[in-house]
N, C-alpha and C positions, 0 to 999 in steps of 0.2 A: 241833121246832122248822126251819120250813123254809128259812128265808130266816137263818141263823145269823151273815155277815158284817153284813146289813143289822141286822140285830137287835143286834149289840153297837154299832153306829156309834149306833142311837135310843138302846139304854140309855147310851152315854158323854152322849149331849147332852142327855137328858131329865132326868138324875138327877147333870148338872157338880158343882151344890153340894157336893153330899154326896161324891162322887171328890174333888172338891177338898180339901175335908177330911181324906180320907185321905193325899192327895198332901202335904199340910202336915203332920200329924200324924207318918208312916211315911216317906214315900219321901223327902223333902225331905232331912229330917233325915240320913237313909243314903248319899243322893247326898253332903251335906256331909262326911259320914266317910270317905265314899270318895274324895273330895277331899283332904283331908289326911292319911288313909295313902296314897296316891297319890303326894303330894307327899314324903312322907318313905322311902317306899320306894326312892323314885328317888334321893334324897338319900344314901341308906346303903349299897345296891348297886350293885355294880361295874359297870361297861360295857365292855364286850368289841367288839373290832372287828369282830364278825359283823354280820346283819342285825338280830338281836335280843338286849336287855340281859337281864339277871335280873330289873331290876324290869319289862320288858314282860310277862315270863311270871305274876310275881305280879300286877301290873294288872289283866291277863285273868283270872286267875282271882277277883280281889278284882269285877271287873266280872259276871262271872257269878253269884258268892256273892250278890252285891246284885239282881242281875236275878230269879234263883229264889227269893228270901226275901224279897223287897217285894212280890210276888205275893199273897201270902197275902191280907192284908186283904182286898184290892179280891176276891178269888175268893169269900169269905166274904160278902160284902155284896152281892157278883152271884148267891150261891146263894140269899141270903135274903130280895132280893127278887124273884126268879124264883118264890119258895115262898112270897110271897105274907105271908112274916110282918112282925110289926109291931117295929119298931124295928131296920131292917135292921143299920142301921151302928152302931148302941151293939151291938148283939150280936155286929157284926164283929172289933170290937177287944175284944173280952172274948174271943172264944175265938182271936183270934191272940195276946193276952197269955198263956192260959194252954197254949197248944201252938205258942209261938213257938221253943222250944228244940227239939222234935222236929222242926220244917220246918226249924229251920239247921243241925242235924246233918245231916238231909239234903242240904241245899244245900249246904254243905262237901263233902259226898261227890261226888256231884255235879258241882260245881265242878271241883273236883281232875280227876277222871277224865277228863273233856270236856279240860279245858288238857290234859294229859298227850297226849289223842287230837289234839288241834291242834298242840301241839309235834313230834308222831312224822309227823303230815300233816295237812293239814287236814280230809280228807275224814272218817276215823276220828271225831273231833272233834265234828262235823257229826252224823253218826251217833247218837252216843251220847247229843247233845243231844236229838236228834229222838223218840230211842227211851221217854226215859223225862221229858219237858217236861210228859206229862199225867197222871204220877203225883198230884201233890199237887190237880191239879184234882180228880181221884177222890176223893181221901183226902174233899175237902172235901163235895164232894157225900153223899157215901156213910160219912161221919163216921169213916174208918176210919185205922187206920195207914199213912201212906206208902210206908211198905217194903213192905205188903203188896199195893201200889197197883200196885207197877213191872209184874206181871205182865200187868196188865189193860192196862197203857198199850204194853208191848211188843205185845201184840195189835191194837191199836188203830194202832200204827205198820207192822206188817205189811199191815195192808188201806190204810191211809191215808199212806204213807211220804212220795209227792213233793209230799203237800199241805202237809203240816208241815214239810218240805225249804222249798220255796216260800215258806209263810208265814213262815218263818224269816228266811230268804235277802230278802224283800222288806221285809219290815220294817228286817233289818241293813243291807240299802242303802240303801234310803230314806233312813233316819236320819244315816247319813255324808253322802250326798251333800246332805240340806236344812243341816246341819251347815257343811260346805264352803261351800255356796254363802252362805249366813248370816252366817261366821264371815269369809269372803273382804267382804262389803259393810261388817259392823262393825269390819276391821282398815285399810279403804280411810276410816272418820272419825277412828277412835282406835285405839292400840296400846294399850291398857288391857289386861293379863291377868283383871283383873276381870269387865271385861264379856264377856270371850268367855268365860269360866266361867259367868257367868249366864246367857249365852245357849244353852251348852251343859245346864245346868241344868232351862232354861226346855222345851228340842227335848223332853229326856229323861221330863217330865213327862207331857207328850201322848203320846211315841210309847209308852210302857212301858205304861202302863192302856190302852191301845186296843189291844195286843199281847194283854195281860192278857184281855180281857174276849172277845177274839175267836176266840181259841185255846180258851177255856172253852166261850163257845158253839158252834164247831163241836166240840168235844171230847161234848159233851153231844147233837147229833147224831150221832156218832161211834159213841157209845154205845148209843144207842135203834138204828140200825142194827145193829149187830150182836148185840142181844140182852142188850145187859150192864146194862141197869139195874134196880137192885134193886125188887121190888114197892112200895114206898113210893113211889117217883121216877119208876117207869113211870107209876103213877097219877097223879100229879103232873106228869108230861108231858105225859099227853092229855088230863087235865082242861082 
């Protein structure tokens, strides 16, 4: 894959109808669960005089958990489409259903250690996220345990660390900036909290899938460059 970023945008635009189904079936329900859980956490956790409250810490962990877990059906769909499989969407949802708990446990583990890293200082959390963020992609491609793919994810990070960090930072900061400007525009028209929530949900349904697809395409390219592809996937990549 010579142009992974262009390929990711092309994949997103050409298959948007089916990606939208994944958004409606998986991502949107998870975003709504996060919305209600976050409000409940802020209501029951104590607020201290410091810069961050206990609720902020739990909310950050929930966001990371959602971000890591929600990507799985999109990754399966991307993988099956790139492999030329029939009924890629149905197979993606089936595999997500079968392996959901496996990936959920990994998402919980990674979100906890990354949140701790962010709590100690921003950089350790960012490095931990960048080190292991490729593991689910490798697990989907190779049909292996995500835990067994962590070592390879670290190998990719060692060779492409600044690219992975830059991708995470670009999407994270870009999403914050766009959310801020759109929220400012909305609040100049209405102060409805529901309107702000809907706008944030909409922005996340665009940014998250694009990030997943871009990282998956880049990971495929990096694995090929490092000679980490299995025999079957190497043949598919070269075909």
